[in-house]
C-alpha positions in Angstrom: -51.8 -120.3 90.1 -48.3 -119.9 89.7 -47.3 -123.8 91.1 -48.9 -127.5 90.8 -50.5 -126.3 94.1 -51.8 -122.9 95.8 -50.3 -121.1 97.8 -52.6 -122.3 100.7 -51.4 -126.0 100.2 -47.3 -125.0 99.5 -48.1 -122.4 103.1 -48.4 -126.0 104.8 -45.4 -127.7 104.2 -43.2 -124.2 104.5 -44.4 -124.6 108.4 -42.6 -128.1 108.1 -39.9 -127.5 106.5 -39.3 -124.1 109.3 -38.5 -124.9 113.0 -41.9 -123.7 114.5 -41.8 -120.8 116.6 -40.8 -119.0 113.4 -41.7 -115.1 112.4 -43.2 -114.3 109.9 -40.1 -113.4 107.6 -39.2 -117.2 108.4 -41.8 -117.9 105.7 -41.8 -115.0 103.2 -37.8 -115.9 103.2 -38.9 -119.7 102.5 -41.2 -118.7 100.1 -38.3 -116.9 98.0 -35.6 -119.5 98.0 -38.5 -122.8 97.6 -41.1 -120.8 95.5 -40.1 -117.0 93.9 -43.1 -116.2 91.5 -45.0 -116.0 94.7 -45.2 -112.4 96.2 -44.3 -112.0 99.2 -47.5 -109.6 99.8 -49.2 -113.0 98.6 -47.3 -114.8 101.6 -48.3 -112.5 104.3 -52.1 -112.2 103.4 -51.5 -116.0 103.5 -49.7 -115.7 107.0 -53.0 -113.6 108.3 -55.6 -115.9 107.0 -53.8 -119.3 108.1 -53.7 -118.0 111.8 -56.7 -118.9 113.6 -56.5 -116.3 116.0 -56.0 -113.2 114.1 -57.7 -110.3 114.5 -58.2 -109.3 110.8 -59.0 -113.3 109.6 -61.8 -112.9 108.2 -60.8 -110.6 105.2 -58.4 -113.2 104.2 -60.4 -116.1 101.7 -58.1 -118.2 102.8 -59.4 -118.2 106.0 -62.4 -120.3 105.3 -59.1 -123.2 105.8 -58.4 -125.1 108.3 -55.2 -122.1 109.5 -51.7 -123.3 109.1 -50.1 -121.2 112.5 -51.6 -119.3 115.6 -49.6 -116.1 116.9 -47.7 -116.6 120.1 -48.3 -114.1 123.1 -44.6 -112.9 121.4 -45.6 -112.7 118.3 -44.5 -116.1 116.0 -46.0 -118.7 114.7 -46.4 -121.9 115.9 -48.1 -124.7 114.3 -52.1 -125.0 114.1 -53.4 -127.2 116.9 -57.7 -127.9 116.7 -57.8 -129.5 120.2 -55.9 -126.6 121.9 -56.2 -123.5 119.8 -60.2 -124.0 119.0 -60.7 -121.2 121.2 -58.5 -118.8 120.1 -60.8 -118.9 116.6 -64.3 -118.8 118.7 -62.8 -115.8 120.4 -61.2 -114.1 117.4 -64.5 -115.0 115.3 -66.9 -113.0 118.2 -64.4 -110.4 118.4 -64.7 -109.2 114.3 -68.6 -109.3 114.7 -68.5 -107.1 117.8 -69.9 -109.3 119.6 -67.4 -110.1 122.3 -64.1 -109.8 123.9 -61.0 -110.2 121.4 
């Protein structure tokens, strides 16, 4: 760990600081300004792994934690809301094992 807290926790700070919805590039820039030792590839992997409806979420180790983001239809990141985004997680989980639609 490069800082006192893991990148997945710092991602929550980024979500709180950035105007949402935001772009993945804005999250990368936020990390570059605030936590420059965290690599861009780490940030992008965490964005995917912590986005509730990312179809590849299950490939990332951080996917076992509660999501931070959800993808909007226009490709931006919105704050995850467990009350409204739960169905999206279910659909992605089903699609990842081939048992249902994305």
